[in-house]
C-alpha angles and dihedrals in degrees: 000000000000110000097174113134124245134182112240115204120185123187115193145155116281093237091071096042097102093045092048094048091046090052093048091048092051096051121121118250091031122247103248096227142321142183129231130191143162118260143171121244121215126192148108105280113075095155092118095038123115120243089257091052092048091052092048093044095231139075129231114254139168125221131209120192128185138164113219143138111292095243089053091052090051090050092049092049091051092051091049091050091054101039103033109030099187117168093202098053116112 
């Protein structure tokens, strides 16, 4: 089994931040550690942006970063796909 490390970076809407962090913290086996922070997203599709975001030219986003074995990252992504189906998560 591949145990090489990878950096997992998730970018997601702020309204799911608490739910996503809670899910990651409750995983078994535990995720060893991760960092979250607020960010601004830039792109071409502002169809879901608020008026404030359209005026500013960017949308509010949150970022989660973690370093973990590649199989663990794949497992985490699969859990997130099932439990938090968010179309604007990258």
